[in-house]
C-alpha positions, -999 to +999 in steps of 0.1 A: +520+415-031+487+399-021+470+416+009+456+389+030+426+389+053+430+383+090+420+346+086+445+342+058+473+358+078+466+333+106+467+305+080+501+318+067+514+318+103+504+282+105+520+273+071+552+290+082+553+271+115+547+238+098+570+242+068+600+265+078+599+247+103+598+269+133+581+267+167+553+292+172+570+306+203+601+312+182+581+330+156+567+352+183+602+358+196+613+368+161+584+393+158+592+408+193+629+413+184+619+431+152+598+455+173+626+460+199+651+468+171+627+494+157+623+510+192+661+515+193+659+537+162+636+562+179+656+593+188+663+595+225+646+562+232+675+545+248+686+575+268+652+586+281+637+553+291+668+542+309+674+575+328+662+577+364+658+614+359+634+611+330+598+611+343+583+588+317+582+550+316+575+524+290+541+510+297+532+478+278+495+468+277+491+431+269+460+410+261+456+373+266+461+362+230+492+361+208+493+399+204+496+400+242+523+374+239+542+397+216+539+424+242+552+402+271+581+391+249+589+428+241+588+435+278+613+407+285+638+421+261+635+457+272+638+448+309+669+427+302+685+458+287+678+480+317+648+499+305+621+513+328+592+491+319+558+486+335+537+456+323+499+455+324+478+424+317+444+435+304+422+406+317+394+405+291+400+368+293+419+347+319+425+320+292+460+327+277+470+315+243+498+290+248+526+313+237+512+343+256+512+322+288+548+311+281+561+347+279+539+358+308+555+331+329+590+342+319+583+376+334+570+360+366+601+338+368+622+369+367+601+383+395+587+411+374+555+428+387+526+425+363+497+447+370+464+429+364+437+453+349+400+444+351+367+461+353+372+470+390+406+488+388+409+500+352+403+536+361+433+535+385+458+532+357+478+564+353+495+573+321+516+604+318+524+624+287+561+614+289+552+577+290+556+555+260+527+531+256+531+499+237+497+485+227+496+447+225+460+442+237+443+428+206+458+417+173+444+412+138+421+384+148+396+408+165+362+406+148+338+426+171+339+461+186+356+466+219+333+475+248+334+475+286+364+481+307+388+475+278+372+503+259+377+525+290+414+516+291+418+525+254+401+558+259+424+565+288+454+558+266+441+580+238+434+609+262+468+606+279+489+624+252+515+597+256+533+584+225+517+552+215+532+523+195+509+495+182+521+460+178+509+446+144+476+465+145+461+491+168+438+474+193+402+477+183+409+482+146+396+453+124+422+442+098+396+440+070+362+458+073+355+484+099+320+494+088+304+482+121+332+493+144+331+517+173+358+542+165+361+559+199+372+525+212+402+520+190+438+528+199+451+560+183+487+550+176+515+573+166+534+544+150+522+509+140+547+482+134+529+455+114+542+421+106+550+409+070+524+429+051+500+458+056+464+451+067+437+462+042+424+486+068+456+506+068+448+520+033+415+537+043+416+574+051+392+570+080+418+547+098+448+571+096+439+584+130+445+550+145+475+536+126+496+568+125+528+561+106+528+524+098+558+503+089+560+467+077+584+444+095+595+412+076+593+383+101+600+356+076+566+343+069+565+321+038+547+345+016+555+324-015+530+299+000+501+322-007+497+314-045+465+296-038+451+322-015+422+341-031+421+378-026+410+410-045+435+432-026+471+438-037+499+460-025+519+475-054+555+475-044+588+474-063+586+436-068+550+439-081+559+463-110+592+448-120+591+438-157+558+456-166+577+480-189+597+460-214+633+470-220+641+490-252+656+471-281+688+483-298+673+488-333+640+503-322+629+538-332+604+564-320+576+546-338+583+515-317+570+533-286+537+545-297+520+578-304+499+594-276+472+620-282+466+642-252+435+665-255+434+693-230+437+729-221+416+761-224+422+798-220+442+802-188+447+765-182+474+755-206+498+745-178+479+713-172+482+699-207+518+711-209+527+691-178+508+661-190+524+661-224+559+664-210+552+636-185+539+614-213+572+619-233+593+614-201+575+581-195+588+568-228+561+575-255+578+577-289+556+605-301+531+628-284+506+651-299+488+677-278+454+688-291+447+722-276+426+753-284+442+777-309+452+800-280+475+773-267+495+765-298+524+788-292+525+779-255+528+742-262+554+745-290+575+768-268+573+749-236+575+714-251+594+715-284+595+677-285+557+675-288+535+680-319+505+703-316+471+697-331+448+728-329+412+722-322+385+743-340+380+764-309+400+796-301+398+795-263+384+761-256+382+727-273+355+721-299+350+703-332+363+671-345+397+656-338+418+634-360+424+601-342+442+581-368+475+563-360+473+570-322+481+542-297+467+560-267+442+589-262+437+610-231+413+638-225+404+661-196+432+682-181+423+718-181+395+715-207+367+732-188+331+722-191+318+743-221+289+728-240+309+724-272+338+707-252+312+683-238+301+675-273+337+668-283+340+644-254+308+626-264+321+622-300+355+610-287+338+583-266+320+570-297+350+572-320+380+563-299+401+536-316+428+534-290+430+529-252+413+559-236+421+579-204+396+603-189+406+628-163+396+661-145+370+682-163+362+654-187+351+634-156+330+663-144+313+664-179+305+627-175+290+633-141+265+657-158+259+632-186+259+598-169+242+581-198+274+585-217+292+561-193+274+531-209+293+539-242+328+541-228+352+518-247+361+487-227+389+492-202+387+529-203+408+544-175+392+572-154+414+590-129+392+609-104+401+623-070+374+614-044+352+645-050+352+638-087+343+601-081+315+612-057+300+632-086+299+600-107+285+577-080+269+596-052+281+600-016+292+574+009+294+573+047+324+550+052+355+540+033+340+505+030+310+519+012+332+539-010+351+508-021+318+490-027+307+519-050+341+517-067+338+480-075+302+484-087+311+513-110+341+494-126+320+463-131+290+481-146+310+501-171+339+477-177+362+505-167+394+509-147+393+536-121+424+551-105+410+567-073+437+592-063+448+600-028+472+587-003+477+550-012+460+556-046+439+526-054+433+512-089+402+491-095+395+466-123+361+455-136+364+422-118+369+440-085+406+437-079+420+466-059+457+477-062+469+499-034+500+519-042+530+520-019+549+551-031+543+588-027+542+615-001+522+645+011+541+668-011+521+655-040+491+674-028+500+702-052+486+717-084+494+697-115+504+665-097+473+647-112+481+661-147+515+645-145+499+611-135+475+614-164+504+620-188+524+590-175+494+567-179+490+579-215+527+573-221+526+538-209+494+530-228+511+543-260+539+518-255+514+489-256+509+482-219+476+466-209+454+493-193+456+479-157+494+475-160+497+510-174+476+524-146+493+505-118+529+512-131+521+549-137+507+554-101+538+536-087+564+555-107+545+588-102+548+584-064+584+571-066+595+601-086+580+623-059+598+603-032+631+608-050+626+645-055+614+652-020+649+643-009+662+672-028+635+696-016+607+693+010+571+681+009+560+717+013+580+730-017+575+700-041+558+710-073+545+690-103+575+698-125+597+682-098+578+650-102+584+650-139+621+656-132+621+626-109+611+603-138+647+608-150+659+585-123+633+557-129+624+549-165 
């Protein structure tokens, strides 16, 4: 799915209104009802905020634009169902949008008190810890930092300890680039219900404090109408990856699905290459050979009898030449260490690789100490760093926007694909396209998880997938496998082997 800018989302709204067809006020009503239905799913919501004995109220803060209109509409629905609701109009402008004015007037017609907040009385608003705040002050069209009395209101909300739900986007957060924003003046939501698609800002670690747990609500925008919209940002969901891995043919054989060579391991670190090799085979590679130091031969052949083992010349770490013939993918890095002779092996491999190449872990660290080698990477080489490893390659950054700029520049300069691991792992292409992943959970922050991903990428490359497709599909299925298995265990107890097991239910 394309991730659209704030301007493009507004354009999509307009296209939907004109072509569904639907009135803009009815589209707003549809969005408000989606929010209300989500509120009903919150435990104790209906009981607490209808009970006269419960000390908290629902406090809805509305701006003058369409986001405020959503808030007024939500208030209408909740009041009609008997909830304890207080409505606040934040008067940063007295000029309502047409639809916001309509829903505001509906409340007045029902003789609902609406508290007007301005610079003179903003400090008088009291918010208790048992209150539920619904933030509908500013939407995705905001393009300058919040200041003045509105900033004071937001800080009051953030300091209240009340549960906060943001409508579409937390007020103060820009949908696209927050590099010039004032972060203390942004709503810190516990939950964000966003319409139709995530905002690019939701994928940046610095903004997690503001979005909380975010959920996409389908309000029926005509997303098929975005084919002509230009963007470099994509959300990798189930529909996006469907068909990337071709179905197996009846009369195929192991040779039909490629031969992966995975180079890794050193004394005391044979677990990583074992996990990677098993994940590679589980992802569908017809054959897999693990090239390991001599000390790892027995380990690999015992733990993974399905794999072949190619010993390197080194006893305890990788060194010497490696036979590369007849391989359809090559991966190096997991558990290799940074010995000088191992570094030389990597240098030779970069020069001689005759199949798609994946570089991970210590191999990335070696490259960070020998940056001139980057210029010789084969085209479309896939690197899979975590943020600290990427920082060693590129230098530090101050903001997530600066990090993404460095990511795009790196991929363009070296004609490489970088899978930058983390929550919402992002894969970047040489032309600057960013693919944000939609699967995965916090349980994946465990030893060996990255080794499994490395193996899956090698497996998909071996089967002939284009490098970016192999990377995107591997990241998606890696996270999906973890999501499947966390239902059988917990995020705390999930381990890398569980993720491999989860592949049984995917491929």
